[in-house]
C-alpha positions in Angstrom: 12.5 0.7 9.9 15.3 -1.5 8.6 15.7 -4.7 10.5 18.6 -4.6 12.9 20.4 -7.5 14.4 17.7 -7.7 17.2 15.0 -8.4 14.7 16.6 -11.9 14.2 16.9 -12.7 17.9 13.7 -14.8 18.0 14.8 -16.7 14.9 18.2 -17.5 16.3 16.6 -18.7 19.5 14.3 -21.0 17.5 17.4 -22.4 15.7 19.2 -22.9 19.0 16.3 -24.8 20.4 16.1 -27.0 17.3 19.8 -27.8 17.6 19.4 -28.7 21.3 16.3 -30.9 20.7 18.0 -32.6 17.8 21.2 -33.2 19.8 19.2 -34.6 22.7 17.2 -36.9 20.4 20.4 -38.1 18.7 22.2 -38.7 22.1 19.3 -40.6 23.6 18.8 -42.6 20.5 22.4 -43.7 20.4 22.5 -44.4 24.2 19.4 -46.6 24.2 19.7 -48.1 20.7 16.6 -46.3 19.4 17.3 -46.1 15.7 14.2 -44.1 14.8 14.9 -41.5 17.5 18.5 -41.3 16.4 17.5 -40.7 12.8 15.0 -38.1 13.9 17.7 -36.3 15.8 20.0 -36.3 12.8 17.2 -35.0 10.6 16.4 -32.2 13.0 20.0 -31.2 13.3 20.3 -31.1 9.5 17.1 -29.0 9.3 18.5 -26.6 12.0 21.7 -26.1 9.9 19.5 -25.5 6.8 17.4 -23.0 8.8 20.6 -21.2 9.9 21.7 -20.9 6.3 18.2 -19.6 5.3 18.3 -17.0 8.0 21.7 -15.8 7.0 20.6 -15.6 3.4 17.5 -13.6 4.4 19.7 -11.2 6.4 21.9 -10.6 3.5 18.9 -10.0 1.2 17.3 -7.5 3.6 20.6 -5.7 4.1 20.9 -5.4 0.3 17.5 -3.6 0.2 18.8 -0.9 2.5 19.2 1.5 -0.5 16.2 0.1 -2.3 14.4 3.5 -2.6 17.5 5.2 -4.1 18.2 2.2 -6.4 14.8 2.6 -8.0 15.3 6.3 -8.6 12.9 7.5 -5.9 12.4 11.2 -5.6 10.6 13.5 -3.1 10.0 13.2 0.6 10.0 9.4 0.7 13.5 9.2 -0.6 15.0 11.4 2.1 16.0 8.4 4.2 18.5 6.5 2.0 18.9 3.7 4.7 15.2 2.9 4.7 14.3 -0.5 3.1 12.1 -0.7 0.1 9.1 -1.7 2.1 9.2 1.6 4.1 9.6 3.5 0.9 6.5 1.7 -0.6 4.5 2.5 2.6 5.6 6.2 2.5 4.8 6.5 -1.2 1.3 4.9 -0.7 0.7 7.4 2.1 1.6 10.4 -0.1 -0.7 9.2 -2.9 -3.5 8.6 -0.5 -3.1 12.0 1.1 -3.2 13.5 -2.4 -6.5 11.7 -3.3 -8.0 13.0 0.0 -7.0 16.5 -0.8 -8.6 16.3 -4.3 -11.7 14.7 -2.7 -12.2 17.6 -0.4 -11.7 20.1 -3.1 -14.2 18.2 -5.4 -16.8 18.2 -2.7 -16.5 22.0 -2.3 -16.7 22.5 -6.1 -19.8 20.3 -6.1 -21.4 22.5 -3.4 -20.7 25.7 -5.3 -22.0 24.4 -8.7 -25.0 22.8 -7.0 -25.9 26.1 -5.3 -25.7 27.9 -8.6 -27.8 25.2 -10.3 -30.5 25.7 -7.7 -30.8 29.5 -8.1 -34.3 30.5 -9.1 -35.0 34.0 -10.4 -38.6 35.3 -10.5 -39.3 38.0 -13.0 -42.9 39.1 -12.7 -45.1 36.0 -13.4 -42.2 34.1 -14.9 -39.2 32.3 -13.3 -36.0 30.9 -14.6 -33.0 28.9 -13.4 -30.0 30.4 -15.5 -27.6 27.6 -14.3 -30.0 24.7 -14.1 -27.6 22.5 -16.2 -25.0 22.7 -13.4 -27.1 20.4 -11.2 -25.8 17.4 -13.2 -22.3 18.8 -13.0 -22.6 19.1 -9.3 -23.7 15.5 -9.0 -20.8 14.3 -11.1 -18.3 16.3 -9.1 -19.7 14.8 -5.9 -19.4 11.3 -7.4 -15.8 11.9 -8.4 -15.1 13.2 -4.9 -16.6 10.0 -3.5 -14.3 8.0 -5.8 -11.3 9.8 -4.5 -12.4 9.2 -0.9 -12.7 5.5 -1.7 -9.2 5.5 -3.1 -8.0 7.2 0.0 -9.5 4.5 2.1 -8.0 1.8 -0.1 -4.6 3.5 0.1 -4.7 3.8 3.8 -5.5 0.1 4.1 -2.5 -0.7 1.8 -0.3 1.5 4.0 -1.4 -0.2 7.2 -0.7 -3.6 5.7 2.8 -2.6 4.5 3.6 -1.1 7.9 2.4 -4.3 9.6 4.7 -6.4 7.3 7.6 -4.1 7.9 7.2 -4.3 11.7 6.2 -7.9 12.3 7.1 -10.1 9.3 10.7 -10.8 10.3 10.4 -10.3 14.1 7.2 -12.3 14.7 5.9 -14.4 11.8 9.2 -15.5 10.3 10.4 -17.1 13.7 7.0 -18.8 14.0 7.4 -20.3 10.6 11.0 -21.2 11.4 9.9 -23.0 14.5 7.1 -24.9 12.8 9.5 -25.9 9.9 11.9 -27.4 12.4 9.5 -30.3 13.1 8.4 -32.9 10.6 4.7 -32.7 11.4 4.4 -29.0 10.8 7.2 -28.5 8.2 4.9 -27.6 5.4 2.9 -25.1 7.5 6.2 -23.5 8.7 7.5 -23.4 5.1 4.4 -21.6 3.9 4.6 -19.0 6.7 8.3 -18.4 5.9 7.7 -18.2 2.2 4.9 -15.6 2.7 7.1 -13.5 5.0 10.0 -13.4 2.7 7.8 -12.8 -0.4 5.8 -10.0 1.2 8.8 -8.3 2.9 11.2 -8.6 0.0 9.4 -9.0 -3.4 6.2 -7.1 -2.8 7.9 -3.7 -2.0 10.3 -4.2 -4.9 7.4 -4.4 -7.3 5.6 -1.5 -5.7 8.7 0.6 -5.7 9.2 -0.1 -9.4 5.6 0.9 -10.2 5.6 4.0 -8.1 8.9 5.3 -9.5 7.9 4.4 -13.1 4.5 6.0 -13.1 4.6 9.2 -11.0 1.4 11.0 -10.3 2.7 14.4 -9.2 1.9 16.2 -12.4 -1.6 14.8 -12.6 -2.3 15.7 -9.0 -0.9 19.2 -9.5 -3.2 19.8 -12.5 -6.3 18.5 -10.7 -5.5 20.4 -7.5 -4.7 23.6 -9.4 -7.9 23.5 -11.4 -10.1 22.9 -8.3 -8.4 25.5 -6.2 -8.7 28.1 -8.9 -12.4 27.3 -9.4 -13.2 27.3 -5.7 -11.2 30.4 -5.1 -12.9 32.2 -7.9 -16.5 31.2 -7.1 -16.4 30.6 -3.4 -18.4 33.8 -2.8 -21.5 32.2 -4.4 -22.9 30.3 -1.4 -22.4 33.4 0.8 -24.5 35.8 -1.2 -27.6 37.3 0.5 -30.6 35.9 -1.5 -32.9 38.3 0.3 -31.3 41.2 -1.5 -32.2 41.5 -5.2 -29.2 43.6 -6.0 -26.8 41.1 -4.4 -28.4 38.3 -6.4 -28.2 40.2 -9.7 -24.5 41.1 -9.1 -23.8 37.4 -8.4 -25.5 36.3 -11.6 -23.7 38.9 -13.7 -20.4 37.9 -12.2 -21.1 34.3 -13.0 -22.1 35.1 -16.5 -19.0 37.2 -17.1 -16.8 34.6 -15.7 -18.2 31.9 -18.0 -19.2 29.9 -15.0 -20.7 26.9 -16.8 -17.7 26.3 -19.0 -15.3 26.8 -16.1 -17.1 24.0 -14.3 -16.9 21.7 -17.3 -13.1 22.3 -17.5 -12.6 20.6 -14.1 -13.5 17.1 -15.3 -10.5 16.6 -17.6 -7.7 17.0 -15.0 -9.8 15.2 -12.4 -10.5 12.3 -14.6 -6.8 11.9 -15.6 -5.7 12.0 -12.0 -8.5 9.6 -11.0 -7.2 7.1 -13.5 -3.5 7.3 -12.4 -4.5 7.2 -8.7 -6.6 4.1 -9.4 -3.6 2.4 -11.0 -1.2 3.3 -8.2 -3.5 2.4 -5.3 -5.5 -0.5 -6.7 -4.2 -2.0 -10.0 -0.5 -2.0 -9.4 -0.7 -3.2 -5.7 -3.0 -6.1 -6.8 -0.5 -7.0 -9.6 2.4 -6.8 -7.1 0.5 -9.1 -4.6 -0.2 -11.7 -7.3 3.4 -11.8 -8.5 4.6 -12.0 -4.9 2.3 -14.9 -4.3 3.8 -16.7 -7.2 7.3 -16.2 -5.7 5.9 -17.4 -2.3 4.6 -20.6 -3.9 8.0 -21.3 -5.4 9.7 -20.6 -2.1 7.2 -22.9 -0.4 8.1 -25.7 -2.8 11.8 -25.1 -2.0 11.3 -24.9 1.8 8.4 -27.4 2.3 10.1 -30.7 1.4 11.8 -32.5 4.2 15.4 -33.4 3.1 16.2 -37.1 3.6 19.7 -38.1 4.6 21.0 -41.6 4.5 23.2 -41.9 7.5 25.6 -44.8 7.9 25.2 -46.5 11.2 28.5 -46.6 13.2 
């Protein structure tokens, strides 16, 4: 949700309190001839003015991100709200990619069960026995491992989405005012500057980098290929676990159907689209977010340097 004016209420109250405290310290210092207290009041008033400027600059930057998703060329369901800030687009895109990996994971588990069942079929012919699809046992295990990898990516993507939603909801309305309050006092100025720098960096820069990655490396075609291959395979051979093994004729019909359908090669075909999608999903849900976080931390460090130092003013006594 794009921050409205109410999101800055707490920050404005913090600035107002700082101005009042600075004014009181300045007045008491002048009234009783307390030079240090007077200088402290002047410093705090100056910092309150700077904080006001910082808050105004932040509001302008956030307002400028209102069409961030459209500006990056976003497509699909996540671009249907043009007024949404970039961080909401990033959270939505992360959710869509995570849901896609979960879908592929479920399909991969089903394909693993089908191929595993075929690999375990044992046919007794007189005193001899054979397993015509024994080689598929390894394929079944590999399909299960790939399904587990997609499930892990889904968990990672859900965690990223939760973090982005938390930043979107609380960075400006809760944590930024806390940092602003701490920065208003000399003893906690560096801590407050660090909190403010992190809030701005995570709310502004992190989603910009994520949006740039998500719109530059789309996974839709890879997902469609993997999903299509798995759905076709499952739909074609889903009858297998349902055959009646007690009936010899039913078993023979199933084996003939598998042999005519080139079952083994159809199973091997699944790995190419699944592997391609696994790679792109890993990049979008692990590699690119980590890179974005690291770059955002660099920006946060530079902002901290700019915000952390206390500005010294040389006031002329009158």
